[in-house]
C-alpha atoms as a printed R data frame, in Angstrom:
   type eleno elety resid chain resno       x       y       z
1  ATOM     1    CA   MET     A     1 -16.951  -3.872  -1.034
2  ATOM     2    CA   HIS     A     2 -17.297  -0.426  -2.646
3  ATOM     3    CA   MET     A     3 -15.198   1.262   0.061
4  ATOM     4    CA   ILE     A     4 -12.315  -1.192  -0.386
5  ATOM     5    CA   ASP     A     5 -12.378  -0.603  -4.156
6  ATOM     6    CA   ASP     A     6 -12.194   3.160  -3.618
7  ATOM     7    CA   LEU     A     7  -9.319   2.746  -1.171
8  ATOM     8    CA   LEU     A     8  -7.427   0.463  -3.541
9  ATOM     9    CA   ASP     A     9  -7.972   2.949  -6.378
10 ATOM    10    CA   LEU     A    10  -6.494   5.672  -4.148
11 ATOM    11    CA   TYR     A    11  -3.629   3.344  -3.179
12 ATOM    12    CA   ASN     A    12  -2.858   2.616  -6.839
13 ATOM    13    CA   LEU     A    13  -2.894   6.330  -7.660
14 ATOM    14    CA   LEU     A    14  -0.495   7.101  -4.794
15 ATOM    15    CA   ILE     A    15   1.852   4.299  -5.854
16 ATOM    16    CA   LYS     A    16   1.887   5.625  -9.428
17 ATOM    17    CA   ARG     A    17   2.498   9.195  -8.255
18 ATOM    18    CA   GLU     A    18   5.286   8.057  -5.941
19 ATOM    19    CA   ARG     A    19   7.042   6.239  -8.790
20 ATOM    20    CA   THR     A    20   6.723   9.284 -11.067
21 ATOM    21    CA   MET     A    21   8.006  11.627  -8.356
22 ATOM    22    CA   ASN     A    22  10.891   9.334  -7.441
23 ATOM    23    CA   ASP     A    23  11.902   9.046 -11.101
24 ATOM    24    CA   ALA     A    24  11.878  12.840 -11.423
25 ATOM    25    CA   LEU     A    25  13.857  13.293  -8.206
26 ATOM    26    CA   GLN     A    26  16.515  10.842  -9.376
27 ATOM    27    CA   ILE     A    27  16.923  12.785 -12.618
28 ATOM    28    CA   VAL     A    28  17.411  16.168 -10.948
29 ATOM    29    CA   SER     A    29  19.298  15.158  -7.810
30 ATOM    30    CA   SER     A    30  20.620  12.383  -5.647
31 ATOM    31    CA   VAL     A    31  17.554  12.613  -3.392
32 ATOM    32    CA   LYS     A    32  15.696   9.323  -3.137
33 ATOM    33    CA   GLY     A    33  12.123   8.864  -2.038
34 ATOM    34    CA   ASN     A    34   9.414  11.239  -1.012
35 ATOM    35    CA   GLN     A    35   8.412  11.214   2.644
36 ATOM    36    CA   PHE     A    36   5.081  12.939   2.046
37 ATOM    37    CA   LEU     A    37   3.793  10.375  -0.428
38 ATOM    38    CA   GLU     A    38   5.216   7.499   1.601
39 ATOM    39    CA   GLU     A    39   3.222   8.678   4.620
40 ATOM    40    CA   LEU     A    40   0.023   8.873   2.535
41 ATOM    41    CA   ILE     A    41   0.670   5.385   1.185
42 ATOM    42    CA   ILE     A    42   1.121   3.966   4.692
43 ATOM    43    CA   ARG     A    43  -2.033   5.701   5.928
44 ATOM    44    CA   THR     A    44  -3.952   4.300   2.948
45 ATOM    45    CA   GLU     A    45  -2.638   0.786   3.637
46 ATOM    46    CA   LYS     A    46  -3.891   1.087   7.215
47 ATOM    47    CA   LEU     A    47  -7.295   2.311   5.981
48 ATOM    48    CA   ILE     A    48  -7.516  -0.664   3.622
49 ATOM    49    CA   VAL     A    49  -6.836  -3.044   6.525
50 ATOM    50    CA   LYS     A    50  -9.328  -1.235   8.765
51 ATOM    51    CA   SER     A    51 -12.018  -1.257   6.049
52 ATOM    52    CA   LEU     A    52 -11.767  -5.059   6.076
53 ATOM    53    CA   GLY     A    53 -12.221  -5.169   9.855
54 ATOM    54    CA   GLY     A    54  -8.582  -5.082  10.929
55 ATOM    55    CA   SER     A    55  -6.446  -2.761  13.023
56 ATOM    56    CA   ASP     A    56  -2.971  -1.214  13.026
57 ATOM    57    CA   VAL     A    57  -1.709  -4.429  14.657
58 ATOM    58    CA   HIS     A    58  -2.920  -6.406  11.635
59 ATOM    59    CA   TRP     A    59  -1.205  -3.923   9.296
60 ATOM    60    CA   ILE     A    60   2.057  -4.496  11.193
61 ATOM    61    CA   GLU     A    61   1.607  -8.290  10.948
62 ATOM    62    CA   ILE     A    62   0.966  -8.056   7.210
63 ATOM    63    CA   ASN     A    63   4.136  -6.028   6.694
64 ATOM    64    CA   GLN     A    64   6.282  -8.220   8.954
65 ATOM    65    CA   PHE     A    65   5.159 -11.669   7.853
66 ATOM    66    CA   SER     A    66   3.751 -11.612   4.323
67 ATOM    67    CA   ASP     A    67   4.947  -8.227   3.055
68 ATOM    68    CA   ALA     A    68   1.746  -8.229   0.986
69 ATOM    69    CA   PHE     A    69   1.596  -4.477   0.401
70 ATOM    70    CA   PHE     A    70   5.173  -4.439  -0.902
71 ATOM    71    CA   GLN     A    71   4.399  -7.429  -3.120
72 ATOM    72    CA   TYR     A    72   1.320  -5.644  -4.444
73 ATOM    73    CA   ARG     A    73   3.241  -2.424  -5.084
74 ATOM    74    CA   GLN     A    74   5.857  -4.381  -7.027
75 ATOM    75    CA   GLY     A    75   3.203  -6.202  -9.081
76 ATOM    76    CA   PHE     A    76   3.996  -9.652  -7.655
77 ATOM    77    CA   ILE     A    77   0.407 -10.163  -6.441
78 ATOM    78    CA   ASN     A    78  -2.909  -8.751  -7.651
79 ATOM    79    CA   LYS     A    79  -5.733  -6.965  -5.833
80 ATOM    80    CA   GLU     A    80  -7.654 -10.155  -5.038
81 ATOM    81    CA   GLN     A    81  -4.547 -11.809  -3.587
82 ATOM    82    CA   LEU     A    82  -3.811  -8.742  -1.461
83 ATOM    83    CA   ILE     A    83  -7.361  -8.720  -0.078
84 ATOM    84    CA   SER     A    84  -7.169 -12.456   0.603
85 ATOM    85    CA   ILE     A    85  -3.915 -12.091   2.560
86 ATOM    86    CA   ILE     A    86  -5.367  -9.205   4.585
87 ATOM    87    CA   LYS     A    87  -8.510 -11.196   5.396
88 ATOM    88    CA   LYS     A    88  -6.466 -14.264   6.437
89 ATOM    89    CA   THR     A    89  -4.289 -12.099   8.673
90 ATOM    90    CA   ILE     A    90  -7.335 -10.536  10.335
91 ATOM    91    CA   GLY     A    91  -8.943 -14.006  10.460
């Protein structure tokens, strides 16, 4: 479980950095979002799924049906709930 904890720590750091960067970009311009961080976040989500025995197909299912990563990023679900949803999807 150590690897999943490390990946979730990285994921949380990227989410925090993305929010900070997006806030700064909104202040200085009309530019929204940061493609570089978004790509790292997506790659980390896929690594989290793979570390639990899943694949890119499972990551797609999670994003299409439960939107668990979005819910986690918004604070609607916690780490344990996210892992549970991933495991059920991989099933």
